[in-house]
PDB file of N, CA, C and O in Angstrom:
ATOM      1  N   MET A   1       0.840  -1.165   0.000  1.00  0.00           N
ATOM      2  CA  MET A   1       0.000   0.000   0.000  1.00  0.00           C
ATOM      3  C   MET A   1       0.894   1.238   0.000  1.00  0.00           C
ATOM      4  O   MET A   1       1.865   1.331   0.751  1.00  0.00           O
ATOM      5  N   ASP A   2       0.536   2.177  -0.859  1.00  0.00           N
ATOM      6  CA  ASP A   2       1.357   3.367  -0.974  1.00  0.00           C
ATOM      7  C   ASP A   2       0.563   4.659  -0.786  1.00  0.00           C
ATOM      8  O   ASP A   2       1.019   5.728  -1.192  1.00  0.00           O
ATOM      9  N   SER A   3      -0.595   4.572  -0.188  1.00  0.00           N
ATOM     10  CA  SER A   3      -1.439   5.729   0.137  1.00  0.00           C
ATOM     11  C   SER A   3      -1.979   6.447  -1.090  1.00  0.00           C
ATOM     12  O   SER A   3      -2.400   7.599  -0.984  1.00  0.00           O
ATOM     13  N   THR A   4      -1.980   5.797  -2.258  1.00  0.00           N
ATOM     14  CA  THR A   4      -2.581   6.420  -3.428  1.00  0.00           C
ATOM     15  C   THR A   4      -4.079   6.134  -3.431  1.00  0.00           C
ATOM     16  O   THR A   4      -4.554   5.196  -2.790  1.00  0.00           O
ATOM     17  N   PHE A   5      -4.803   6.960  -4.163  1.00  0.00           N
ATOM     18  CA  PHE A   5      -6.249   6.839  -4.239  1.00  0.00           C
ATOM     19  C   PHE A   5      -6.616   6.550  -5.684  1.00  0.00           C
ATOM     20  O   PHE A   5      -6.153   7.252  -6.583  1.00  0.00           O
ATOM     21  N   ALA A   6      -7.435   5.533  -5.931  1.00  0.00           N
ATOM     22  CA  ALA A   6      -7.856   5.176  -7.285  1.00  0.00           C
ATOM     23  C   ALA A   6      -9.378   5.172  -7.351  1.00  0.00           C
ATOM     24  O   ALA A   6     -10.044   4.620  -6.475  1.00  0.00           O
ATOM     25  N   ARG A   7      -9.921   5.789  -8.394  1.00  0.00           N
ATOM     26  CA  ARG A   7     -11.367   5.806  -8.587  1.00  0.00           C
ATOM     27  C   ARG A   7     -11.777   4.638  -9.470  1.00  0.00           C
ATOM     28  O   ARG A   7     -11.131   4.338 -10.474  1.00  0.00           O
ATOM     29  N   HIS A   8     -12.864   3.987  -9.073  1.00  0.00           N
ATOM     30  CA  HIS A   8     -13.394   2.879  -9.841  1.00  0.00           C
ATOM     31  C   HIS A   8     -14.898   3.056  -9.991  1.00  0.00           C
ATOM     32  O   HIS A   8     -15.570   3.591  -9.109  1.00  0.00           O
ATOM     33  N   GLY A   9     -15.409   2.597 -11.123  1.00  0.00           N
ATOM     34  CA  GLY A   9     -16.851   2.546 -11.324  1.00  0.00           C
ATOM     35  C   GLY A   9     -17.341   1.154 -10.962  1.00  0.00           C
ATOM     36  O   GLY A   9     -16.575   0.191 -10.997  1.00  0.00           O
ATOM     37  N   ALA A  10     -18.610   1.049 -10.615  1.00  0.00           N
ATOM     38  CA  ALA A  10     -19.167  -0.258 -10.238  1.00  0.00           C
ATOM     39  C   ALA A  10     -20.516  -0.454 -10.919  1.00  0.00           C
ATOM     40  O   ALA A  10     -21.337   0.460 -10.986  1.00  0.00           O
ATOM     41  N   THR A  11     -20.724  -1.662 -11.421  1.00  0.00           N
ATOM     42  CA  THR A  11     -22.007  -2.058 -11.990  1.00  0.00           C
ATOM     43  C   THR A  11     -22.454  -3.308 -11.250  1.00  0.00           C
ATOM     44  O   THR A  11     -21.728  -4.301 -11.191  1.00  0.00           O
ATOM     45  N   ILE A  12     -23.656  -3.251 -10.688  1.00  0.00           N
ATOM     46  CA  ILE A  12     -24.181  -4.375  -9.917  1.00  0.00           C
ATOM     47  C   ILE A  12     -25.368  -4.968 -10.655  1.00  0.00           C
ATOM     48  O   ILE A  12     -26.297  -4.254 -11.031  1.00  0.00           O
ATOM     49  N   ASP A  13     -25.333  -6.281 -10.861  1.00  0.00           N
ATOM     50  CA  ASP A  13     -26.447  -7.007 -11.460  1.00  0.00           C
ATOM     51  C   ASP A  13     -27.043  -7.888 -10.367  1.00  0.00           C
ATOM     52  O   ASP A  13     -26.486  -8.936 -10.041  1.00  0.00           O
ATOM     53  N   THR A  14     -28.180  -7.466  -9.796  1.00  0.00           N
ATOM     54  CA  THR A  14     -28.760  -8.195  -8.670  1.00  0.00           C
ATOM     55  C   THR A  14     -29.363  -9.532  -9.089  1.00  0.00           C
ATOM     56  O   THR A  14     -29.434 -10.449  -8.271  1.00  0.00           O
ATOM     57  N   SER A  15     -29.802  -9.668 -10.352  1.00  0.00           N
ATOM     58  CA  SER A  15     -30.364 -10.957 -10.770  1.00  0.00           C
ATOM     59  C   SER A  15     -29.275 -12.003 -10.952  1.00  0.00           C
ATOM     60  O   SER A  15     -29.477 -13.167 -10.609  1.00  0.00           O
ATOM     61  N   ALA A  16     -28.118 -11.605 -11.491  1.00  0.00           N
ATOM     62  CA  ALA A  16     -26.994 -12.540 -11.661  1.00  0.00           C
ATOM     63  C   ALA A  16     -26.085 -12.560 -10.439  1.00  0.00           C
ATOM     64  O   ALA A  16     -25.188 -13.398 -10.350  1.00  0.00           O
ATOM     65  N   LYS A  17     -26.308 -11.643  -9.491  1.00  0.00           N
ATOM     66  CA  LYS A  17     -25.489 -11.501  -8.287  1.00  0.00           C
ATOM     67  C   LYS A  17     -24.017 -11.313  -8.640  1.00  0.00           C
ATOM     68  O   LYS A  17     -23.144 -12.040  -8.166  1.00  0.00           O
ATOM     69  N   THR A  18     -23.767 -10.304  -9.497  1.00  0.00           N
ATOM     70  CA  THR A  18     -22.404  -9.986  -9.881  1.00  0.00           C
ATOM     71  C   THR A  18     -22.128  -8.504  -9.653  1.00  0.00           C
ATOM     72  O   THR A  18     -23.035  -7.672  -9.658  1.00  0.00           O
ATOM     73  N   LEU A  19     -20.844  -8.201  -9.453  1.00  0.00           N
ATOM     74  CA  LEU A  19     -20.348  -6.840  -9.297  1.00  0.00           C
ATOM     75  C   LEU A  19     -19.160  -6.692 -10.239  1.00  0.00           C
ATOM     76  O   LEU A  19     -18.202  -7.460 -10.161  1.00  0.00           O
ATOM     77  N   VAL A  20     -19.223  -5.707 -11.126  1.00  0.00           N
ATOM     78  CA  VAL A  20     -18.133  -5.454 -12.064  1.00  0.00           C
ATOM     79  C   VAL A  20     -17.543  -4.092 -11.743  1.00  0.00           C
ATOM     80  O   VAL A  20     -18.251  -3.085 -11.741  1.00  0.00           O
ATOM     81  N   LEU A  21     -16.232  -4.065 -11.470  1.00  0.00           N
ATOM     82  CA  LEU A  21     -15.525  -2.812 -11.230  1.00  0.00           C
ATOM     83  C   LEU A  21     -14.782  -2.420 -12.495  1.00  0.00           C
ATOM     84  O   LEU A  21     -14.214  -3.272 -13.178  1.00  0.00           O
ATOM     85  N   THR A  22     -14.787  -1.119 -12.810  1.00  0.00           N
ATOM     86  CA  THR A  22     -14.031  -0.594 -13.943  1.00  0.00           C
ATOM     87  C   THR A  22     -13.154   0.542 -13.447  1.00  0.00           C
ATOM     88  O   THR A  22     -13.447   1.177 -12.434  1.00  0.00           O
ATOM     89  N   LYS A  23     -12.074   0.787 -14.177  1.00  0.00           N
ATOM     90  CA  LYS A  23     -11.146   1.862 -13.814  1.00  0.00           C
ATOM     91  C   LYS A  23     -11.293   2.964 -14.854  1.00  0.00           C
ATOM     92  O   LYS A  23     -11.142   2.718 -16.050  1.00  0.00           O
ATOM     93  N   GLY A  24     -11.587   4.170 -14.402  1.00  0.00           N
ATOM     94  CA  GLY A  24     -11.832   5.276 -15.306  1.00  0.00           C
ATOM     95  C   GLY A  24     -10.675   5.600 -16.222  1.00  0.00           C
ATOM     96  O   GLY A  24     -10.896   6.055 -17.344  1.00  0.00           O
ATOM     97  N   THR A  25      -9.449   5.380 -15.782  1.00  0.00           N
ATOM     98  CA  THR A  25      -8.272   5.727 -16.576  1.00  0.00           C
ATOM     99  C   THR A  25      -7.853   4.617 -17.533  1.00  0.00           C
ATOM    100  O   THR A  25      -7.019   4.852 -18.407  1.00  0.00           O
ATOM    101  N   ASP A  26      -8.405   3.419 -17.393  1.00  0.00           N
ATOM    102  CA  ASP A  26      -8.008   2.269 -18.222  1.00  0.00           C
ATOM    103  C   ASP A  26      -9.260   1.538 -18.674  1.00  0.00           C
ATOM    104  O   ASP A  26      -9.851   0.783 -17.903  1.00  0.00           O
ATOM    105  N   ASN A  27      -9.672   1.756 -19.922  1.00  0.00           N
ATOM    106  CA  ASN A  27     -10.904   1.149 -20.432  1.00  0.00           C
ATOM    107  C   ASN A  27     -10.836  -0.370 -20.540  1.00  0.00           C
ATOM    108  O   ASN A  27     -11.875  -1.029 -20.553  1.00  0.00           O
ATOM    109  N   GLY A  28      -9.642  -0.935 -20.616  1.00  0.00           N
ATOM    110  CA  GLY A  28      -9.500  -2.376 -20.742  1.00  0.00           C
ATOM    111  C   GLY A  28      -9.503  -3.123 -19.417  1.00  0.00           C
ATOM    112  O   GLY A  28      -9.574  -4.352 -19.399  1.00  0.00           O
ATOM    113  N   TRP A  29      -9.427  -2.394 -18.307  1.00  0.00           N
ATOM    114  CA  TRP A  29      -9.338  -3.030 -16.986  1.00  0.00           C
ATOM    115  C   TRP A  29     -10.719  -3.246 -16.404  1.00  0.00           C
ATOM    116  O   TRP A  29     -11.574  -2.363 -16.471  1.00  0.00           O
ATOM    117  N   ASN A  30     -10.938  -4.420 -15.832  1.00  0.00           N
ATOM    118  CA  ASN A  30     -12.144  -4.656 -15.034  1.00  0.00           C
ATOM    119  C   ASN A  30     -11.889  -5.786 -14.047  1.00  0.00           C
ATOM    120  O   ASN A  30     -10.968  -6.586 -14.212  1.00  0.00           O
ATOM    121  N   ALA A  31     -12.710  -5.829 -13.040  1.00  0.00           N
ATOM    122  CA  ALA A  31     -12.670  -6.904 -12.043  1.00  0.00           C
ATOM    123  C   ALA A  31     -14.097  -7.396 -11.898  1.00  0.00           C
ATOM    124  O   ALA A  31     -15.020  -6.598 -11.734  1.00  0.00           O
ATOM    125  N   ILE A  32     -14.277  -8.691 -11.957  1.00  0.00           N
ATOM    126  CA  ILE A  32     -15.618  -9.264 -11.913  1.00  0.00           C
ATOM    127  C   ILE A  32     -15.737 -10.155 -10.685  1.00  0.00           C
ATOM    128  O   ILE A  32     -14.929 -11.058 -10.470  1.00  0.00           O
ATOM    129  N   PHE A  33     -16.756  -9.882  -9.888  1.00  0.00           N
ATOM    130  CA  PHE A  33     -17.006 -10.645  -8.665  1.00  0.00           C
ATOM    131  C   PHE A  33     -18.436 -11.169  -8.650  1.00  0.00           C
ATOM    132  O   PHE A  33     -19.364 -10.509  -9.116  1.00  0.00           O
ATOM    133  N   SER A  34     -18.587 -12.355  -8.111  1.00  0.00           N
ATOM    134  CA  SER A  34     -19.926 -12.831  -7.762  1.00  0.00           C
ATOM    135  C   SER A  34     -20.075 -12.563  -6.270  1.00  0.00           C
ATOM    136  O   SER A  34     -19.091 -12.551  -5.530  1.00  0.00           O
ATOM    137  N   TYR A  35     -21.310 -12.350  -5.837  1.00  0.00           N
ATOM    138  CA  TYR A  35     -21.495 -12.063  -4.418  1.00  0.00           C
ATOM    139  C   TYR A  35     -22.603 -12.911  -3.820  1.00  0.00           C
ATOM    140  O   TYR A  35     -23.525 -13.351  -4.507  1.00  0.00           O
ATOM    141  N   GLN A  36     -22.481 -13.124  -2.523  1.00  0.00           N
ATOM    142  CA  GLN A  36     -23.481 -13.836  -1.727  1.00  0.00           C
ATOM    143  C   GLN A  36     -23.718 -13.006  -0.476  1.00  0.00           C
ATOM    144  O   GLN A  36     -22.805 -12.352   0.029  1.00  0.00           O
ATOM    145  N   GLN A  37     -24.936 -13.036   0.016  1.00  0.00           N
ATOM    146  CA  GLN A  37     -25.246 -12.365   1.274  1.00  0.00           C
ATOM    147  C   GLN A  37     -25.957 -13.375   2.177  1.00  0.00           C
ATOM    148  O   GLN A  37     -27.187 -13.433   2.204  1.00  0.00           O
ATOM    149  N   PRO A  38     -25.171 -14.175   2.921  1.00  0.00           N
ATOM    150  CA  PRO A  38     -25.759 -15.212   3.773  1.00  0.00           C
ATOM    151  C   PRO A  38     -26.704 -14.662   4.837  1.00  0.00           C
ATOM    152  O   PRO A  38     -27.687 -15.310   5.195  1.00  0.00           O
ATOM    153  N   ASP A  39     -26.403 -13.465   5.343  1.00  0.00           N
ATOM    154  CA  ASP A  39     -27.299 -12.808   6.299  1.00  0.00           C
ATOM    155  C   ASP A  39     -27.168 -11.295   6.098  1.00  0.00           C
ATOM    156  O   ASP A  39     -26.262 -10.850   5.395  1.00  0.00           O
ATOM    157  N   PRO A  40     -28.050 -10.502   6.699  1.00  0.00           N
ATOM    158  CA  PRO A  40     -28.027  -9.058   6.449  1.00  0.00           C
ATOM    159  C   PRO A  40     -26.744  -8.338   6.866  1.00  0.00           C
ATOM    160  O   PRO A  40     -26.517  -7.205   6.441  1.00  0.00           O
ATOM    161  N   THR A  41     -25.908  -8.963   7.679  1.00  0.00           N
ATOM    162  CA  THR A  41     -24.685  -8.299   8.133  1.00  0.00           C
ATOM    163  C   THR A  41     -23.421  -8.840   7.467  1.00  0.00           C
ATOM    164  O   THR A  41     -22.318  -8.457   7.855  1.00  0.00           O
ATOM    165  N   GLN A  42     -23.555  -9.718   6.481  1.00  0.00           N
ATOM    166  CA  GLN A  42     -22.392 -10.342   5.856  1.00  0.00           C
ATOM    167  C   GLN A  42     -22.506 -10.269   4.340  1.00  0.00           C
ATOM    168  O   GLN A  42     -23.585 -10.463   3.780  1.00  0.00           O
ATOM    169  N   LEU A  43     -21.376  -9.985   3.675  1.00  0.00           N
ATOM    170  CA  LEU A  43     -21.311  -9.973   2.216  1.00  0.00           C
ATOM    171  C   LEU A  43     -20.020 -10.666   1.810  1.00  0.00           C
ATOM    172  O   LEU A  43     -18.943 -10.330   2.304  1.00  0.00           O
ATOM    173  N   ILE A  44     -20.132 -11.635   0.906  1.00  0.00           N
ATOM    174  CA  ILE A  44     -18.971 -12.380   0.416  1.00  0.00           C
ATOM    175  C   ILE A  44     -18.811 -12.096  -1.072  1.00  0.00           C
ATOM    176  O   ILE A  44     -19.746 -12.281  -1.851  1.00  0.00           O
ATOM    177  N   LEU A  45     -17.617 -11.644  -1.462  1.00  0.00           N
ATOM    178  CA  LEU A  45     -17.294 -11.383  -2.866  1.00  0.00           C
ATOM    179  C   LEU A  45     -16.200 -12.345  -3.300  1.00  0.00           C
ATOM    180  O   LEU A  45     -15.210 -12.521  -2.590  1.00  0.00           O
ATOM    181  N   GLU A  46     -16.373 -12.976  -4.473  1.00  0.00           N
ATOM    182  CA  GLU A  46     -15.362 -13.877  -5.027  1.00  0.00           C
ATOM    183  C   GLU A  46     -15.214 -13.582  -6.506  1.00  0.00           C
ATOM    184  O   GLU A  46     -16.209 -13.403  -7.209  1.00  0.00           O
ATOM    185  N   GLY A  47     -13.973 -13.528  -6.986  1.00  0.00           N
ATOM    186  CA  GLY A  47     -13.773 -13.280  -8.399  1.00  0.00           C
ATOM    187  C   GLY A  47     -12.326 -13.074  -8.759  1.00  0.00           C
ATOM    188  O   GLY A  47     -11.419 -13.536  -8.068  1.00  0.00           O
ATOM    189  N   GLN A  48     -12.123 -12.358  -9.875  1.00  0.00           N
ATOM    190  CA  GLN A  48     -10.790 -12.109 -10.424  1.00  0.00           C
ATOM    191  C   GLN A  48     -10.523 -10.607 -10.462  1.00  0.00           C
ATOM    192  O   GLN A  48     -11.389  -9.818 -10.840  1.00  0.00           O
ATOM    193  N   MET A  49      -9.313 -10.226 -10.066  1.00  0.00           N
ATOM    194  CA  MET A  49      -8.897  -8.837 -10.169  1.00  0.00           C
ATOM    195  C   MET A  49      -7.404  -8.816 -10.467  1.00  0.00           C
ATOM    196  O   MET A  49      -6.616  -9.416  -9.735  1.00  0.00           O
ATOM    197  N   ASP A  50      -7.012  -8.136 -11.528  1.00  0.00           N
ATOM    198  CA  ASP A  50      -5.606  -8.059 -11.957  1.00  0.00           C
ATOM    199  C   ASP A  50      -4.980  -9.441 -12.120  1.00  0.00           C
ATOM    200  O   ASP A  50      -3.802  -9.625 -11.815  1.00  0.00           O
ATOM    201  N   GLY A  51      -5.750 -10.405 -12.595  1.00  0.00           N
ATOM    202  CA  GLY A  51      -5.229 -11.749 -12.823  1.00  0.00           C
ATOM    203  C   GLY A  51      -5.090 -12.590 -11.570  1.00  0.00           C
ATOM    204  O   GLY A  51      -4.483 -13.660 -11.614  1.00  0.00           O
ATOM    205  N   HIS A  52      -5.638 -12.132 -10.451  1.00  0.00           N
ATOM    206  CA  HIS A  52      -5.546 -12.866  -9.187  1.00  0.00           C
ATOM    207  C   HIS A  52      -6.940 -13.250  -8.707  1.00  0.00           C
ATOM    208  O   HIS A  52      -7.895 -12.484  -8.830  1.00  0.00           O
ATOM    209  N   LYS A  53      -7.027 -14.463  -8.155  1.00  0.00           N
ATOM    210  CA  LYS A  53      -8.283 -14.859  -7.519  1.00  0.00           C
ATOM    211  C   LYS A  53      -8.409 -14.099  -6.202  1.00  0.00           C
ATOM    212  O   LYS A  53      -7.456 -14.014  -5.427  1.00  0.00           O
ATOM    213  N   VAL A  54      -9.594 -13.551  -5.960  1.00  0.00           N
ATOM    214  CA  VAL A  54      -9.822 -12.741  -4.762  1.00  0.00           C
ATOM    215  C   VAL A  54     -11.090 -13.232  -4.075  1.00  0.00           C
ATOM    216  O   VAL A  54     -12.091 -13.529  -4.727  1.00  0.00           O
ATOM    217  N   ARG A  55     -11.032 -13.312  -2.760  1.00  0.00           N
ATOM    218  CA  ARG A  55     -12.209 -13.606  -1.946  1.00  0.00           C
ATOM    219  C   ARG A  55     -12.216 -12.606  -0.787  1.00  0.00           C
ATOM    220  O   ARG A  55     -11.238 -12.472  -0.052  1.00  0.00           O
ATOM    221  N   MET A  56     -13.338 -11.917  -0.647  1.00  0.00           N
ATOM    222  CA  MET A  56     -13.495 -10.951   0.438  1.00  0.00           C
ATOM    223  C   MET A  56     -14.712 -11.342   1.261  1.00  0.00           C
ATOM    224  O   MET A  56     -15.798 -11.544   0.716  1.00  0.00           O
ATOM    225  N   ASP A  57     -14.537 -11.446   2.547  1.00  0.00           N
ATOM    226  CA  ASP A  57     -15.623 -11.749   3.476  1.00  0.00           C
ATOM    227  C   ASP A  57     -15.794 -10.518   4.352  1.00  0.00           C
ATOM    228  O   ASP A  57     -14.953 -10.241   5.207  1.00  0.00           O
ATOM    229  N   THR A  58     -16.875  -9.783   4.146  1.00  0.00           N
ATOM    230  CA  THR A  58     -17.072  -8.519   4.850  1.00  0.00           C
ATOM    231  C   THR A  58     -18.204  -8.630   5.856  1.00  0.00           C
ATOM    232  O   THR A  58     -19.131  -9.419   5.678  1.00  0.00           O
ATOM    233  N   ARG A  59     -18.123  -7.847   6.896  1.00  0.00           N
ATOM    234  CA  ARG A  59     -19.152  -7.810   7.937  1.00  0.00           C
ATOM    235  C   ARG A  59     -19.571  -6.364   8.177  1.00  0.00           C
ATOM    236  O   ARG A  59     -18.734  -5.462   8.182  1.00  0.00           O
ATOM    237  N   LEU A  60     -20.847  -6.152   8.373  1.00  0.00           N
ATOM    238  CA  LEU A  60     -21.382  -4.831   8.671  1.00  0.00           C
ATOM    239  C   LEU A  60     -21.097  -4.482  10.125  1.00  0.00           C
ATOM    240  O   LEU A  60     -21.361  -5.273  11.031  1.00  0.00           O
ATOM    241  N   VAL A  61     -20.555  -3.292  10.333  1.00  0.00           N
ATOM    242  CA  VAL A  61     -20.243  -2.826  11.684  1.00  0.00           C
ATOM    243  C   VAL A  61     -21.215  -1.700  12.023  1.00  0.00           C
ATOM    244  O   VAL A  61     -21.457  -0.815  11.202  1.00  0.00           O
ATOM    245  N   ASP A  62     -21.763  -1.733  13.212  1.00  0.00           N
ATOM    246  CA  ASP A  62     -22.676  -0.690  13.657  1.00  0.00           C
ATOM    247  C   ASP A  62     -21.917   0.628  13.769  1.00  0.00           C
ATOM    248  O   ASP A  62     -20.959   0.713  14.538  1.00  0.00           O
ATOM    249  N   PRO A  63     -22.320   1.668  13.017  1.00  0.00           N
ATOM    250  CA  PRO A  63     -21.605   2.946  13.077  1.00  0.00           C
ATOM    251  C   PRO A  63     -21.564   3.541  14.490  1.00  0.00           C
ATOM    252  O   PRO A  63     -20.636   4.279  14.822  1.00  0.00           O
ATOM    253  N   GLN A  64     -22.534   3.233  15.300  1.00  0.00           N
ATOM    254  CA  GLN A  64     -22.548   3.763  16.667  1.00  0.00           C
ATOM    255  C   GLN A  64     -21.453   3.161  17.535  1.00  0.00           C
ATOM    256  O   GLN A  64     -21.201   3.661  18.632  1.00  0.00           O
ATOM    257  N   SER A  65     -20.795   2.099  17.073  1.00  0.00           N
ATOM    258  CA  SER A  65     -19.729   1.473  17.850  1.00  0.00           C
ATOM    259  C   SER A  65     -18.375   2.152  17.629  1.00  0.00           C
ATOM    260  O   SER A  65     -17.421   1.847  18.344  1.00  0.00           O
ATOM    261  N   PHE A  66     -18.268   3.060  16.662  1.00  0.00           N
ATOM    262  CA  PHE A  66     -17.004   3.744  16.409  1.00  0.00           C
ATOM    263  C   PHE A  66     -16.711   4.744  17.521  1.00  0.00           C
ATOM    264  O   PHE A  66     -17.609   5.438  17.997  1.00  0.00           O
ATOM    265  N   ARG A  67     -15.451   4.811  17.927  1.00  0.00           N
ATOM    266  CA  ARG A  67     -15.035   5.661  19.042  1.00  0.00           C
ATOM    267  C   ARG A  67     -15.391   7.136  18.808  1.00  0.00           C
ATOM    268  O   ARG A  67     -15.860   7.810  19.724  1.00  0.00           O
ATOM    269  N   LEU A  68     -15.172   7.633  17.603  1.00  0.00           N
ATOM    270  CA  LEU A  68     -15.444   9.046  17.342  1.00  0.00           C
ATOM    271  C   LEU A  68     -16.936   9.361  17.466  1.00  0.00           C
ATOM    272  O   LEU A  68     -17.307  10.442  17.923  1.00  0.00           O
ATOM    273  N   VAL A  69     -17.782   8.428  17.065  1.00  0.00           N
ATOM    274  CA  VAL A  69     -19.226   8.643  17.175  1.00  0.00           C
ATOM    275  C   VAL A  69     -19.662   8.544  18.633  1.00  0.00           C
ATOM    276  O   VAL A  69     -20.499   9.326  19.083  1.00  0.00           O
ATOM    277  N   LYS A  70     -19.104   7.588  19.373  1.00  0.00           N
ATOM    278  CA  LYS A  70     -19.501   7.395  20.778  1.00  0.00           C
ATOM    279  C   LYS A  70     -19.059   8.550  21.668  1.00  0.00           C
ATOM    280  O   LYS A  70     -19.809   8.989  22.539  1.00  0.00           O
ATOM    281  N   THR A  71     -17.838   9.041  21.448  1.00  0.00           N
ATOM    282  CA  THR A  71     -17.325  10.076  22.341  1.00  0.00           C
ATOM    283  C   THR A  71     -17.636  11.477  21.846  1.00  0.00           C
ATOM    284  O   THR A  71     -17.571  12.432  22.620  1.00  0.00           O
ATOM    285  N   GLY A  72     -17.970  11.615  20.582  1.00  0.00           N
ATOM    286  CA  GLY A  72     -18.218  12.932  20.018  1.00  0.00           C
ATOM    287  C   GLY A  72     -16.919  13.584  19.627  1.00  0.00           C
ATOM    288  O   GLY A  72     -15.867  13.279  20.190  1.00  0.00           O
ATOM    289  N   PHE A  73     -16.984  14.480  18.668  1.00  0.00           N
ATOM    290  CA  PHE A  73     -15.780  15.151  18.188  1.00  0.00           C
ATOM    291  C   PHE A  73     -15.668  16.515  18.853  1.00  0.00           C
ATOM    292  O   PHE A  73     -16.636  17.272  18.917  1.00  0.00           O
ATOM    293  N   HIS A  74     -14.481  16.812  19.342  1.00  0.00           N
ATOM    294  CA  HIS A  74     -14.211  18.105  19.962  1.00  0.00           C
ATOM    295  C   HIS A  74     -12.873  18.612  19.423  1.00  0.00           C
ATOM    296  O   HIS A  74     -11.883  17.881  19.446  1.00  0.00           O
ATOM    297  N   TRP A  75     -12.834  19.845  18.940  1.00  0.00           N
ATOM    298  CA  TRP A  75     -11.584  20.407  18.451  1.00  0.00           C
ATOM    299  C   TRP A  75     -10.562  20.487  19.575  1.00  0.00           C
ATOM    300  O   TRP A  75      -9.375  20.236  19.362  1.00  0.00           O
ATOM    301  N   ILE A  76     -11.015  20.832  20.754  1.00  0.00           N
ATOM    302  CA  ILE A  76     -10.131  20.922  21.909  1.00  0.00           C
ATOM    303  C   ILE A  76     -10.647  19.957  22.965  1.00  0.00           C
ATOM    304  O   ILE A  76     -11.813  20.016  23.357  1.00  0.00           O
ATOM    305  N   GLN A  77      -9.773  19.067  23.421  1.00  0.00           N
ATOM    306  CA  GLN A  77     -10.176  18.119  24.448  1.00  0.00           C
ATOM    307  C   GLN A  77      -9.565  18.547  25.771  1.00  0.00           C
ATOM    308  O   GLN A  77      -8.349  18.693  25.902  1.00  0.00           O
ATOM    309  N   GLU A  78     -10.428  18.741  26.732  1.00  0.00           N
ATOM    310  CA  GLU A  78      -9.935  19.128  28.049  1.00  0.00           C
ATOM    311  C   GLU A  78      -9.298  17.936  28.763  1.00  0.00           C
ATOM    312  O   GLU A  78      -8.373  18.098  29.559  1.00  0.00           O
ATOM    313  N   PHE A  79      -9.795  16.757  28.472  1.00  0.00           N
ATOM    314  CA  PHE A  79      -9.268  15.521  29.061  1.00  0.00           C
ATOM    315  C   PHE A  79      -8.992  14.545  27.921  1.00  0.00           C
ATOM    316  O   PHE A  79      -9.789  14.457  26.987  1.00  0.00           O
ATOM    317  N   PRO A  80      -7.882  13.812  27.976  1.00  0.00           N
ATOM    318  CA  PRO A  80      -7.596  12.846  26.914  1.00  0.00           C
ATOM    319  C   PRO A  80      -8.565  11.665  26.959  1.00  0.00           C
ATOM    320  O   PRO A  80      -9.047  11.272  28.021  1.00  0.00           O
ATOM    321  N   VAL A  81      -8.834  11.117  25.787  1.00  0.00           N
ATOM    322  CA  VAL A  81      -9.663   9.920  25.698  1.00  0.00           C
ATOM    323  C   VAL A  81      -8.731   8.727  25.775  1.00  0.00           C
ATOM    324  O   VAL A  81      -8.045   8.405  24.805  1.00  0.00           O
ATOM    325  N   ASN A  82      -8.704   8.077  26.914  1.00  0.00           N
ATOM    326  CA  ASN A  82      -7.834   6.913  27.087  1.00  0.00           C
ATOM    327  C   ASN A  82      -8.483   5.697  26.470  1.00  0.00           C
ATOM    328  O   ASN A  82      -9.670   5.437  26.664  1.00  0.00           O
ATOM    329  N   ARG A  83      -7.705   4.975  25.741  1.00  0.00           N
ATOM    330  CA  ARG A  83      -8.247   3.811  25.032  1.00  0.00           C
ATOM    331  C   ARG A  83      -8.235   2.618  25.905  1.00  0.00           C
ATOM    332  O   ARG A  83      -8.654   1.540  25.483  1.00  0.00           O
TER     333      ARG A  83
END
């Protein structure tokens, strides 16, 4: 990882359960994934990207569980937030 940012387009076909990513700067590049959603909090993507087999198992995280949301944001903190 080199901290660069890349923009990609996405096309989702819900009937075929596929996700196709495209790269705006390279018309010949794409990544094709099939997806499964075993439950409302889980998404599994499997496919090919840059000639490599890829499998991603993702889980939904409750946004209210994030430290910044729970403690609130303050420009100046009178007391440190100890982790």
